[in-house]
N, C-alpha and C positions, 0 to 999 in steps of 0.2 A: 639694439641698439646701445643698451648698455653694458652690453658685454656677459648679460645674464643667460646662463643655458635655461633654455625653455623646452619643453618634447613631451611625448607619448611612450607611454607604457603598452606593448603589443607583445602578444602570445607567438612562440615559436610557430605556430600554426600560420599565422599572418604575414612572418617575415618574406614569404614567397611573393607575397602581394606586394610588400614594399620594393623587391629588388626586381621586380618583374613588371610592375603597373605605378608603383609608388602609392600612397596614403594620402588622405586629404589632410590639412592643418591650416586654423584660420591665418589669413595673410597678416593680422592685425597681430601675432604673435610676436612679430621684430620690432613692434612701435608703443609697447609698454613703459610704462615707467620705472622706477625701480622698485616699486611695490607691487609690481604687476598688473595694474591699473590702467583703464585706457586714457589716452590725450582727452583733454577737453577742449573742444573747438576744432579738431583733425576727423575730417571726414574719413579718411582712412580707417577702418577697424572699428567705427562707429555707426556714422550715419548712412555709410555705403551699405551695411549688412554684415560688415565682415565678411568676405567672401571666404571661401577656402582655395589655397591651392593645391597643386600637385608636389608633395615631400618625397623628393627621392636620396638613396643613400651617397654620399660622397665617397667618391674610389678610392678604397685601401684605410677607411676610418674604421672598420668593422673589429672590436677588441673585446674582450673580456671584463665584466666588473667585478672584481675579486673581493670587493668588500660586503656582498651579498651572499648569504645561506645559499639559495637557490641558484643553479648555473645559471649566469647570467649575462648578456652581452649586450655592448652600445655600438650606436654609429654617428655618425654626424650625418646631419640632411640639410639639403638644400631646396628651395622653393621654386617653382617655375608655374606658367603655365599653361593651358591644354596646347598651346604650339609650341613649348618647351622652351619661351623666354624666360629667360633668368629673371627672380624676382627685384626690382630696381630698389626696393628699400629694405634688403637683406645686406648686412653690414658686411659680412663676407664677400659679396659680388663688389660691394664697393671696394675692398682692399685689391680685387685682381682689375678693378677697372683702372685704379691708379698702376697698378703693376704693368698693366698692359702698354700704358703711355711711357713709361720709363723704357721700356723694352724696344717700344718702336726707334725708342732714341740710341738704342746698339749697346744699349747698359740693363746687366743682370744682374739685380742684387743678391747678397748672401749675408742673412740673419741670423741672430739671436736672441733670447730673450731671457732678462735677470728679472726675478721676483721676488719681493720683499713681504714679508707674512707676520703675524705675531699669533703665539701661540697663547691661548687663554685657559688657564685654571686656578680658579679660587670658587668650589661651590658652594661657598660656605658665606660668600661675599653679598652686602646688599647692589654693588657697585660692578661693575665689566673691570677685571684686571688681569695684567699680562701673568703671564707665568714666571715666578722669580726660582731660580735656582737654589735650593734650600742647603743652610751650611750645616756639616753632615755632624748628628749627634746632638741637633737641636731644633727646635720649631721656629727657629730663626729665619729669614729671606736676605740672600745674598744681597748687599746693595751693589750700586752703580752700572752703568750701562755692559760692562763685560763682553766690551768687543772682542770678536775672533776667542770668545772661550771654548776651551777644551773641555773643562769639567762640565758645562751647557752640554755638547756636544755627546760627551760620553754618556750621561745621565739620558740623553733620549736616543741612545745608539740603537734601541726596539725599535721607535718610532721611524729614524731615518732610514736603516734599513728595510722595515715594513714598506715605505713611501719608495723606495728603489725597487723593490720587488713590483710594488704597484703600479710604478710607472713602465716596466720594464713591459709588463702583460698590457700596458695600453700604448705600448711604441712612442713614449714620450723620451727623449733624450737625456733625460737630467743629467746633469754631473756635479759639478762640485755645490755643497752646502756650508755654511757657515753661520756663525753667531754675531748679528748684525749690533749696531750702536747702540742699543738698547734692551733691557731687559724682556726675554720674552720673544724677541725679534731674532727673524733668521733671514736666510736670505737662499734661493736655489736657482742655479744657471742651467740653460738648457744652452744644448750644442749648437754649433753652427750647423744650418739646412740650406739649400741653393734654393729652396722655395719657399718664398717669404710667406704665401699663403698659409703654409705646412705648417710654420714658425707660430704663425696667430693660433690654427689650432692646438697647437702643443701647448702655449701659454695659458687657453682658455681651459684645457682640459686637466691642465697642472693645479690649477686652482680649485677646481673640481677633487682632484686626488688628494690633495694636502688637506682639504676639509674633513673627506670623509675617513682618512688615514687618522688623522687628529681622533676622530668620534670613539674610533677603535680602541684607542687609548685614553679615554675619557679625558679627551683635551677639546677645546674649541679652536678654531684656527680663522684668523679674519684677515681679507685684504684690503679694511679700509684704507686710507691714505693718511689719516689719522684719529685714530683712535682713542691714544693718550695724547694729554696735551702739553705734558712734560717730557716726554718719549719722541723719540725720532720718527719720522714718516716713513711710510712704505713707497718705496716708486716702482715701478716699470721700467726698466734699460733697454733699450734698443741698439744692440750691437749691428753694425750694417757695413760691411764694406761692397765694392761694386767690381765687377768683371767685364772685360769687353767678350766680342764676339770668338775669341780666342783662347779664352777664360784665363786671363790676366788681372792680376788686380789691378784697375785704375788709378787707385791712390798706393803712392808711392812715397818716400824721403826725398828730398832735393836738397843737399847741402848749398848750393847755389842760391838758394832764394833765402831771406831771413827768418821765415816762418820753419826751414826746415822741412815743408811740404811741397808736393808739386800743385799745380794749379787746379787740377780736378777736384784734390780734396778741398782746397780752397774756395772752390765754387759750391761747391755742395755744402759746405759749411756756409758760407754767405746766403744761400737760398733758404736753410733750417734756421737762420737769425732772422729772414727777412720774414717769415712765415710763423714765428713762433708765438707772435700776440694772438696772430689769426687763430693759431690751433689749440688754446690754452683751454677752451670749452671743451675741446676732443679730449684733452690730457686729464682735463679734471672735470669729469660728468656730472659731480653733484655736491649737493652742500659741504659734506664732510670732508672732500679733495681740496677746497682751498684753505682747511686749516694748517695744513703742510707746508704753507709759503712762510718759513721765518726764518731769518740770518742764524747763523750756527748750527744748522741742522741737517747740509750738504742738500737743501732745497733749491732749485732754480729760481732766482728772483728777476734774474736779469737775462739776457740771451746774449752771453760772453761763452768765450773756447778756447781751449788751450790745451797742452798735451800733458797728461800723467797729473790732473789736479782734481780732485773732487768738488772744489769751490763753484766749477762752471756746471753751464748747462750744457754744452757740447764738448765731450770730453774726446781727447784721441786715447787712449790707452796704450801703456806700452807694449812694445810689440816687436816682431822682427822684419825686415822688408818682405816678406812674403805675406803677413796679417794685419798691414796698416789697417785701420778702421776706423770708424766714429761711432762713438756711443752717445747716444742721444738720451739727456738723463730727464726729462720735463716731464714725462707722465707719472701720474701715481699708479700705485698697485691695482687701484678700482677701476682702471681706463677699459675701455673696450680694444683688444688688441687689433682689431683687425681697421677700425679708424683710425687710431695712432700710427698703424702703418700707412695706410692710406695717406696720412699727413705729412709723415715724415719723409714718403717717396714723393710727394707733392712740391715739399721745399726742395730736395734733393735736385728733384727735374726741371724744375725752373731756373736754380742756380745754376746747374750745368748749360741749361738752352741760353743763358741771358749773362754768363760770364760773371756772376754775382759776389763781388769782393766781400769778403767779411769783414769786418770790424778788427781792431789792433789784437792781436794774440796776447794770452794771457799765458807767461813762460811758467813753466815747472817751477816750483817751490815758491813764486810769486805771493808775496804776500796783499790780500785784497781784500775792500771792505765795500763791495759792489750795492748800489742802491737798487731799490723797488722799481722798475720799469715795465715789470709784466703785469697783465690784468689780472689781480691777486685776488680779487672779488667776485662771486660768481655773475651777478649783473652787469658788472663793468666788463669781463671775457664775454658773456652773449653780443654784448653792444658790439665789441671789437668783431666777434665772428662774425656777425650780421653787415660787417661793412668790407667784410673780406674781399679782395680782387684777385687772389692765386689758388687758394684752397679749394673755391668752389670749381675751378676747372678739372680736380681732380678726383671729389667727393661726387660731383653733379650739383647743376644748380637746384633742381627741385628738392634733391635728398638733402640739400645746404639749409629749404627753408623748412623741408620735413623735421630735420633737426633743431632747427632754432625753436621752434614752437613747441616741440615737445621737451626741451629742456626748461625752457620759459613757465610752461606748463608747471612742470615738476618743481620749480624755482618758488613758485608763487604759492604752490601747496605745502612746502616747506615753510617758508616764511610766516603762511598762516596761521601755524601752528602755535601752543603757549605750552613751554617747558618749564623745567622745575626750574631753572636759571629765572625766569620770569617771577617767580615765586620766591626765591633764594635772594635776588636781588632787591625786588620793590614791596612784598606784601606786608614785611612789616614794618616798613619806613613810610610809605605810599601809602 
């Protein structure tokens, strides 16, 4: 549910059982909170005795694990019952459900994911700090965001070379890497694939590969949405185009329209705008996620759209006629890619079905000062999700209830904690 990988370690001798019969795994594994704990008041995984389901490998997902000393492989597993019915509360199956709905409309998405993350390196510090590039010949740290820094990429060339090799061994189509808008922040782009669920598999595995590769260089890596208050947040950007049954891109330029784009793209954007508030609880699944919403950091605060503009939530990237696509920028890097995909597909599907018109387009280069209209507090986002009318049709009504209950439980647990900030602000003066 939280996009956190969990599983089992099995011996090679047991692999045959996994591939022929499957192995048992508790159903509640998919319903834990971010800390790996069960959810209060949720019968599933607790009062029901946490029954096992049958775990079987996802086809073509067997790959090497290059960062371990002993030869090791991994595979993605999926759960089903004894009648081979897929587990309804597995987020990967939620993505497949949403995909099947939009496929039934004769629409076939092509998807790529971009992920931003921070590298961490300051072992002597008393607090968590991002990696800063050193000033050559000194012990000083380079100041400033250093976006697109070639020096950072050069200094980390061994890390990125190893990351590329590890991605290749795990069949993750990693492409461009850049130094992002804050010290220690980087982005890795994945290539477009015509299997959207596979794109989510790759995004989830990329997060693990980045963390494990960083460890081998004495670094930490985090995909928290806002690990450092004065630095840019980290996002998960979903690039999506649509093909028809003949393989033609449905999104096109249209010079006769004042937006410059055809109706299919406009209706897709309209659906995404209409459902964005409903989906914030998915795009921002934990307490830290909401710290990302600040003006001036390219974070989405209102459901606006436009071409080649990074201050909008739905961006139409610069492209040629054959590659017109939508970039959905609302999700944090900490989000569950399967659920994000389901929400994005749901918005597009509903927009196409109902010819939903988008709001006025933000022109390329237009200077904007948007107001905050999205629910940018966790409790508010959950309340909006509870009243959602569109996305439950794609997530499933029962899954939506379980998701809401789970997120509210974690929200309550987080706010019941007393952290250092309470002492720093109040202990001495009150």
